[in-house]
C-alpha positions as CSV (number, residue, x, y, z in Angstrom):
1,M,29.0,34.1,154.1
2,S,32.5,33.7,152.6
3,A,32.9,33.1,148.9
4,K,36.4,31.7,149.3
5,A,36.9,28.0,148.7
6,S,39.2,26.0,151.0
7,P,42.5,24.8,149.5
8,D,42.5,21.4,147.9
9,A,44.3,18.7,149.7
10,V,45.0,16.6,146.6
11,P,48.5,17.0,145.1
12,F,48.7,19.3,142.1
13,S,49.0,17.3,138.9
14,E,47.1,16.4,135.7
15,A,45.8,13.2,137.4
16,R,42.1,12.6,137.9
17,I,40.8,13.8,141.2
18,P,40.1,10.7,143.4
19,D,36.4,10.1,144.1
20,D,36.6,10.5,147.9
21,D,38.5,13.8,147.6
22,F,36.1,15.1,145.0
23,A,33.1,14.2,147.2
24,R,34.6,16.3,150.0
25,M,35.4,19.1,147.7
26,R,31.8,19.2,146.4
27,E,30.4,19.3,149.9
28,E,32.6,22.2,150.8
29,N,31.9,24.1,147.6
30,L,28.1,23.8,147.7
31,A,28.1,25.1,151.2
32,R,29.6,28.5,150.2
33,W,26.3,30.2,149.1
34,P,22.7,29.3,150.0
35,T,21.7,28.3,146.4
36,G,24.3,25.5,146.5
37,A,21.8,23.6,148.7
38,G,19.6,23.4,145.6
39,V,22.0,21.1,143.8
40,D,20.7,17.5,143.7
41,F,22.9,15.4,141.4
42,E,20.5,12.6,140.9
43,A,17.7,15.0,140.0
44,A,20.1,16.8,137.7
45,V,20.9,13.7,135.8
46,D,17.2,13.0,135.4
47,R,16.7,16.5,134.2
48,H,19.3,16.2,131.5
49,L,18.2,12.8,130.3
50,A,14.6,14.1,130.0
51,L,15.8,16.9,127.6
52,P,15.1,16.2,123.9
53,E,18.3,15.5,121.9
54,H,18.1,18.9,120.1
55,K,18.4,20.6,123.5
56,R,21.5,18.7,124.5
57,L,24.6,20.6,123.4
58,G,26.8,17.5,123.4
59,F,24.6,15.8,120.9
60,V,24.1,19.0,118.8
61,M,27.8,19.6,118.4
62,R,28.5,16.0,117.4
63,R,25.6,16.0,114.9
64,A,26.7,19.3,113.4
65,D,30.3,18.0,113.0
66,A,29.2,14.8,111.4
67,E,27.0,16.7,108.9
68,G,29.6,19.4,108.2
69,R,27.4,22.2,109.5
70,C,28.5,25.5,111.0
71,L,26.3,26.6,113.8
72,T,25.8,30.1,115.3
73,Q,25.9,31.1,119.0
74,P,25.9,34.6,120.4
75,R,26.9,36.0,123.8
76,G,24.5,37.8,126.2
77,G,23.4,38.3,129.8
78,F,21.3,40.7,131.8
79,A,20.7,41.2,135.5
80,T,17.2,39.9,136.1
81,F,15.4,36.7,135.3
82,E,12.8,38.5,133.2
83,M,15.4,40.3,131.1
84,Q,17.5,37.2,130.7
85,K,14.5,35.0,129.6
86,E,13.4,37.7,127.1
87,L,16.9,37.9,125.7
88,M,17.4,34.1,125.3
89,Q,14.0,33.8,123.6
90,A,14.8,36.6,121.2
91,L,18.2,35.0,120.3
92,D,16.5,31.6,119.9
93,R,13.4,32.6,117.8
94,D,14.3,35.9,116.1
95,G,18.1,35.4,115.8
96,L,17.8,31.7,114.8
97,A,20.7,30.9,117.2
98,D,21.6,27.2,117.2
99,V,23.0,27.5,120.7
100,V,21.6,30.0,123.3
101,P,24.0,31.6,125.8
102,T,23.9,32.9,129.3
103,T,26.8,35.2,130.1
104,T,27.5,35.8,133.7
105,D,28.2,39.2,135.3
106,S,31.6,40.4,136.6
107,Y,30.6,40.0,140.3
108,T,29.6,36.4,139.7
109,R,32.9,35.8,137.8
110,N,34.8,37.0,140.9
111,E,32.5,35.2,143.4
112,R,31.3,38.5,144.8
113,W,27.7,37.2,145.2
114,P,26.5,39.9,147.8
115,Q,27.4,42.6,145.3
116,A,25.6,40.7,142.5
117,E,22.5,40.5,144.7
118,A,22.7,44.3,145.2
119,G,23.0,44.7,141.4
120,V,19.8,42.6,140.9
121,E,17.8,44.8,143.2
122,E,19.1,48.0,141.6
123,S,18.2,46.7,138.2
124,K,14.7,45.8,139.3
125,K,14.3,49.3,140.8
126,L,15.6,51.1,137.7
127,G,14.0,48.8,135.1
128,R,17.3,48.2,133.2
129,S,20.3,46.0,133.7
130,M,22.9,47.3,136.0
131,L,25.0,44.2,135.6
132,N,27.0,43.1,132.6
133,G,25.6,39.6,132.7
134,F,23.3,37.2,134.6
135,P,24.1,36.5,138.2
136,I,23.3,32.8,137.9
137,V,24.6,31.7,141.3
138,N,22.2,34.1,143.1
139,Y,19.2,32.8,141.2
140,G,20.0,29.1,141.6
141,V,19.1,25.8,140.1
142,D,15.3,26.2,139.6
143,I,15.7,29.5,137.7
144,C,18.3,27.9,135.5
145,A,15.8,25.2,134.8
146,E,13.2,27.8,133.8
147,L,15.6,29.5,131.4
148,V,16.4,26.2,129.8
149,A,12.7,25.4,129.5
150,A,12.0,28.8,127.9
151,I,14.0,28.1,124.7
152,D,14.0,25.3,122.1
153,K,17.8,25.1,121.7
154,P,20.7,23.9,123.9
155,A,21.9,26.3,126.5
156,I,25.5,27.2,127.3
157,V,27.0,29.2,130.1
158,L,29.7,31.7,129.2
159,S,31.4,32.2,132.5
160,G,34.4,34.4,131.9
161,T,36.0,33.3,135.1
162,A,38.9,31.5,136.6
163,M,36.7,30.4,139.5
164,P,33.9,28.3,138.0
165,R,33.2,25.8,140.8
166,L,29.9,26.9,142.3
167,T,28.6,28.4,139.1
168,S,29.2,25.1,137.3
169,E,27.4,23.1,139.9
170,I,24.3,25.3,139.8
171,V,24.0,25.6,136.0
172,L,24.7,22.0,135.2
173,A,22.1,21.0,137.9
174,G,19.7,23.3,136.2
175,G,20.0,21.7,132.8
176,Y,22.5,23.8,130.9
177,S,24.3,21.3,128.7
178,G,27.4,23.4,127.8
179,Y,30.0,25.3,129.8
180,L,32.7,27.6,128.4
181,G,35.9,28.1,130.3
182,S,39.4,26.7,131.0
183,G,42.1,26.9,133.6
184,I,44.8,28.3,131.4
185,A,43.0,30.5,128.9
186,Y,40.7,32.3,131.3
187,T,43.2,32.7,134.1
188,T,45.7,34.3,131.8
189,S,43.0,36.4,130.0
190,Y,40.9,37.7,132.8
191,T,42.8,37.7,136.1
192,K,45.7,39.6,137.7
193,E,46.2,37.8,141.0
194,V,44.7,34.3,140.5
195,S,47.7,31.9,140.2
196,I,47.9,29.6,137.2
197,E,47.9,26.6,139.6
198,D,44.6,27.8,141.2
199,G,43.0,28.4,137.8
200,I,43.9,24.9,136.6
201,R,42.7,23.3,139.9
202,N,39.4,25.2,139.6
203,Y,38.7,23.9,136.1
204,Q,39.9,20.4,137.1
205,Y,37.0,20.5,139.5
206,L,34.5,21.5,136.8
207,D,35.9,18.9,134.4
208,R,35.7,16.2,137.0
209,L,32.1,17.2,137.6
210,A,31.3,17.0,133.8
211,A,32.9,13.6,133.7
212,M,30.7,12.5,136.6
213,Y,27.7,13.5,134.6
214,A,29.1,11.6,131.6
215,E,29.4,8.4,133.7
216,R,25.6,8.6,134.1
217,G,25.0,9.0,130.4
218,V,24.9,12.8,130.2
219,D,27.1,14.0,127.3
220,L,27.8,17.6,128.4
221,H,29.8,19.9,126.1
222,R,32.8,21.5,127.7
223,R,34.5,24.2,125.8
224,Q,37.9,25.9,126.0
225,P,37.4,29.7,125.4
226,G,40.5,30.8,123.4
227,F,41.7,34.2,124.4
228,L,39.7,37.2,125.5
229,T,42.5,39.7,126.2
230,G,41.1,42.1,123.5
231,T,44.4,42.0,121.6
232,N,46.0,40.1,118.8
233,I,46.7,36.4,119.6
234,P,48.6,34.5,116.9
235,P,47.0,31.1,116.2
236,C,50.1,29.2,117.4
237,I,49.8,30.7,120.9
238,A,46.1,30.0,121.1
239,I,46.6,26.4,119.8
240,V,49.4,25.7,122.3
241,V,47.1,26.6,125.1
242,A,44.2,24.7,123.6
243,V,46.3,21.5,123.5
244,L,47.3,21.9,127.2
245,D,43.7,22.8,128.3
246,V,42.3,19.7,126.5
247,L,44.9,17.4,128.0
248,L,44.0,18.7,131.4
249,A,40.2,18.2,130.7
250,A,40.8,14.7,129.3
251,G,42.8,13.8,132.5
252,Q,39.6,14.4,134.5
253,G,37.5,12.3,132.2
254,V,36.0,14.8,129.7
255,R,35.3,13.4,126.3
256,N,33.3,16.2,124.6
257,Y,35.5,19.3,124.5
258,G,35.2,22.2,122.1
259,L,38.2,24.4,121.1
260,E,37.4,28.1,120.6
261,L,39.8,30.1,118.4
262,G,39.6,33.9,118.2
263,Q,39.8,35.0,114.5
264,A,43.0,36.5,113.1
265,L,40.9,38.1,110.3
266,H,42.8,36.4,107.5
267,L,40.9,33.8,105.5
268,I,43.8,31.5,104.9
269,Q,45.4,31.8,108.3
270,D,42.1,31.3,110.1
271,S,41.3,28.3,108.0
272,A,44.7,26.8,108.6
273,A,44.4,27.5,112.3
274,I,41.0,25.7,112.6
275,H,42.4,22.6,110.9
276,A,45.7,22.7,112.7
277,C,44.1,23.2,116.1
278,R,42.0,20.0,115.8
279,E,44.7,17.9,114.3
280,L,47.3,19.0,116.9
281,C,45.0,18.5,119.8
282,Q,44.2,15.0,118.6
283,E,47.9,14.3,118.1
284,Y,48.7,15.1,121.7
285,L,45.6,13.4,123.1
286,E,46.6,10.2,121.3
287,K,50.1,10.4,122.6
288,K,48.6,10.5,126.1
289,G,46.4,7.5,125.3
290,Y,43.1,9.4,124.8
291,D,41.7,8.2,121.5
292,D,38.0,9.0,122.2
293,V,37.9,12.8,122.8
294,F,35.6,14.8,120.5
295,T,37.3,18.1,119.8
296,P,35.2,20.4,117.5
297,V,36.7,23.8,116.7
298,I,34.6,27.0,117.2
299,S,35.5,30.2,115.5
300,L,35.1,33.3,117.7
301,H,34.3,36.7,116.0
302,W,37.1,39.3,116.2
303,M,38.2,39.8,119.8
304,G,40.2,43.0,119.3
305,A,39.1,46.7,119.1
306,W,36.0,47.2,117.0
307,P,35.0,50.2,114.8
308,Y,32.2,52.6,115.9
309,D,30.9,52.7,112.3
310,D,27.9,50.2,111.9
311,A,28.8,49.4,108.3
312,Q,32.4,48.5,109.2
313,A,31.2,46.4,112.1
314,A,28.7,44.6,109.9
315,A,31.5,43.8,107.5
316,L,33.5,42.2,110.4
317,L,30.5,40.2,111.3
318,A,29.9,38.9,107.8
319,Y,33.6,38.2,107.3
320,G,33.7,36.4,110.6
321,G,30.9,34.1,109.5
322,T,32.7,33.5,106.2
323,L,36.0,32.6,108.0
324,G,34.2,30.1,110.2
325,A,32.4,28.4,107.4
326,V,35.3,28.2,105.0
327,G,37.6,27.0,107.7
328,G,35.3,24.2,108.6
329,A,34.5,25.4,112.2
330,V,31.6,23.6,113.8
331,S,30.2,26.9,115.2
332,V,30.8,30.6,115.1
333,T,30.4,32.7,118.3
334,T,28.9,36.0,117.2
335,K,29.1,39.6,118.2
336,S,27.1,42.7,117.2
337,T,27.5,46.0,115.3
338,H,27.5,47.8,118.7
339,E,30.5,45.9,120.1
340,A,32.5,49.1,120.4
341,F,29.7,50.7,122.5
342,G,29.3,48.1,125.2
343,L,26.6,45.5,125.8
344,P,24.3,45.1,122.8
345,T,20.6,45.3,122.9
346,P,18.7,42.1,122.2
347,E,17.8,43.6,118.8
348,K,21.5,44.3,117.9
349,N,22.4,40.8,119.1
350,V,19.8,39.3,116.9
351,E,21.1,41.4,114.0
352,G,24.6,40.1,114.5
353,L,23.4,36.5,114.5
354,K,21.5,37.0,111.2
355,I,24.4,38.7,109.4
356,T,26.7,35.9,110.5
357,R,24.2,33.2,109.6
358,M,23.7,34.6,106.1
359,A,27.5,34.7,105.6
360,I,27.8,31.1,106.7
361,Y,25.0,30.1,104.2
362,L,26.8,31.8,101.3
363,A,30.1,30.3,102.1
364,R,28.9,26.9,103.2
365,H,30.5,24.8,100.4
366,T,33.8,26.7,100.1
367,R,37.0,25.1,101.4
368,L,40.7,25.8,101.0
369,D,41.9,22.3,101.7
370,D,44.0,22.0,98.5
371,N,45.2,25.6,98.4
372,P,49.0,25.7,98.5
373,E,49.1,28.8,100.7
374,F,46.7,27.1,103.1
375,L,48.8,24.0,103.3
376,E,52.0,26.0,103.8
377,E,50.4,28.0,106.6
378,K,49.0,25.0,108.3
379,E,52.4,23.3,108.2
380,L,54.0,26.5,109.6
381,I,51.6,26.5,112.5
382,G,52.5,22.9,113.4
383,R,56.2,23.9,113.4
384,E,55.4,26.7,115.8
385,V,53.2,24.7,118.2
386,R,55.0,21.4,118.6
387,P,58.3,22.7,120.1
388,I,56.4,24.8,122.7
389,V,54.0,22.0,123.8
390,D,56.9,19.5,123.8
391,K,59.0,21.8,126.0
392,V,56.1,22.5,128.4
393,L,55.5,18.7,128.9
394,E,59.2,18.1,129.3
395,M,59.3,20.8,132.0
396,G,56.5,18.9,133.8
397,D,58.1,15.5,133.4
398,G,55.2,14.6,131.2
399,D,52.6,16.3,133.4
400,A,50.6,19.0,131.6
401,A,49.5,20.7,134.8
402,L,53.0,21.0,136.4
403,G,54.6,21.8,133.0
404,T,52.2,24.6,132.4
405,V,52.9,26.4,135.7
406,R,56.6,26.0,135.3
407,A,56.6,27.1,131.7
408,I,54.6,30.2,132.4
409,E,56.9,31.2,135.2
410,A,59.9,30.7,133.0
411,G,58.3,32.5,130.0
412,V,58.5,29.3,127.9
413,L,54.8,29.6,127.6
414,D,53.8,33.3,127.2
415,I,50.6,35.2,126.4
416,P,50.7,38.7,124.7
417,W,49.4,41.5,126.9
418,S,48.2,39.1,129.6
419,P,47.0,40.9,132.8
420,N,48.1,38.0,135.0
421,R,51.2,38.7,137.1
422,Q,52.6,35.2,136.5
423,C,52.8,35.7,132.7
424,Q,55.9,37.4,131.3
425,S,53.9,38.9,128.4
426,R,57.2,39.5,126.5
427,I,55.9,38.0,123.3
428,L,54.5,40.5,120.8
429,P,52.6,39.8,117.6
430,A,52.1,42.1,114.7
431,R,50.3,42.0,111.3
432,D,52.4,41.5,108.2
433,T,52.0,43.0,104.7
434,D,49.5,40.3,103.7
435,G,47.4,40.6,106.9
436,Y,48.7,37.5,108.7
437,L,49.5,37.7,112.4
438,R,53.2,37.1,113.0
439,I,55.6,37.0,115.9
440,L,57.5,40.3,116.3
441,E,59.2,39.4,119.6
442,A,59.3,35.8,120.9
443,G,60.4,36.5,124.4
444,D,61.7,33.2,125.9
445,M,59.4,31.0,123.9
446,P,61.4,28.2,122.2
447,F,60.3,28.7,118.6
448,P,62.7,27.2,116.0
449,K,65.2,29.7,114.6
450,D,64.1,29.2,111.0
451,V,60.5,29.8,112.0
452,L,61.3,33.1,113.6
453,E,63.3,34.1,110.5
454,I,60.1,33.6,108.4
455,H,58.2,35.9,110.8
456,E,60.9,38.5,110.8
457,A,61.2,38.7,107.1
458,K,57.5,39.1,106.6
459,L,57.3,41.9,109.3
460,R,60.3,43.7,107.9
461,R,58.6,43.9,104.6
462,R,55.6,45.5,106.3
463,A,57.9,48.1,108.0
464,E,59.6,48.8,104.7
465,R,56.3,49.2,102.9
466,D,54.8,51.6,105.6
467,G,58.1,53.5,106.0
468,V,58.2,52.9,109.7
469,P,60.8,51.4,112.1
470,Y,61.0,47.7,112.7
471,D,60.0,48.0,116.4
472,Q,57.2,47.5,118.9
473,D,55.0,50.1,117.2
474,L,54.2,47.5,114.6
475,A,52.5,45.5,117.4
476,V,50.7,48.4,118.9
477,T,49.3,49.7,115.6
478,S,48.1,46.1,114.7
479,V,46.0,46.0,117.9
480,F,44.0,49.1,117.0
481,E,43.9,48.6,113.2
482,M,40.4,47.2,112.9
483,S,38.9,50.1,114.9
484,E,40.3,52.8,112.6
485,K,38.1,54.8,110.3
486,L,37.7,53.3,106.9
487,A,39.0,56.4,105.2
488,D,42.2,56.0,107.2
489,L,42.5,52.3,106.4
490,M,41.8,52.7,102.7
491,P,42.4,56.4,101.7
492,F,41.8,57.7,98.2
493,A,45.3,57.0,96.9
494,W,45.4,59.7,94.2
495,G,43.9,62.7,96.0
496,E,45.9,65.7,97.2
497,G,48.0,64.9,100.2
498,H,47.9,61.1,99.7
């Protein structure tokens, strides 16, 4: 059975998909794999409305935001139902996770469901997971419902895909109340050949589906994933994409949309980014006439290279929790001390949750809102973001979907080290003397001249301090910096040879 969806007949734009067209698209989509037949929208609505409020992620995120809480949510997925259920229960009960995830496997992300089926059988035979996530489409709606019932927290799917259509239908029908993914961020982070237009269309389908649930009183939480390229992403780039992704979601009717920011690992820059992201998204939503979209910001543990040393990794976990709490994030997406080794065990995943949670507790009342350096950095981020977003919208004649495709093709919107063929990837970031992520090479992105002069001056100071050329090596060394041995990062300055 083919996993390939038929092309959409609706014109490409940010406009809401018409009801008749969407009904046809759903019928074709659900017919692509046998488990699609298990999707019953009316039963799904009843299932969600029967959940207690504390298991509905839309409610939980709104409540946490209103009360100034910072939640914790890990990542995790295994090949079989038994392994996945055990993992989710451990994260819920032992790790005290506020939100419990299911991460899908790479076959599912690429709609290669026959290979995922083979991976399940191999995992059962060997007694260990042979997939890097849970093949949720293969298991279907009823198994999703069992997983949701097995925990006492809201469940979210971390899909890692530019092709979420069938996955989203099944998991939402099964009672998952959150879904992570977006058309721009995931397509440019994870795919080589998927076009930006197709990625946006695929997530417009998901967002139209989420809005259909909302029309029936089900407040699902959609979430934009930030960047997962495994490299440095300056906050301004992530925020530009967050603004465009939330405009696209709002166009389909979504009103509960989280914004996930990968950490830069600088307390002031991350705090400024969290505040700027929400404010700038609201600014552009209001310009489009959307004054009722809830946009909490989620802080994502460091997405670059991790150290192999457990103590160093634990410090990154604790610092990441501190960054999220001090910055006012509504949640922190956690990692583990074994991030450099591959998929963590449930025990290591639990450990990462608890380290992060304790850091959040210790930093819970600390804010930088009146700090002059914080205010200066937040203002600088706004000066970086607005010219890019404005140019993208101008290139689309006001349409965020058309503008995004045209801007990426022209390099006006660019992503560092993106694997996607349509991205120019000419922009390069590097870390300055004080640890901020700055722009080393802007490519064709229309940053103001005076803003780029600020970045250059700061990076030239770093090159001078380190006694190295002002060139692309500044960017490359910044990518691997956090994975270096501690003795190399902070050598004994007065010893022989130092």
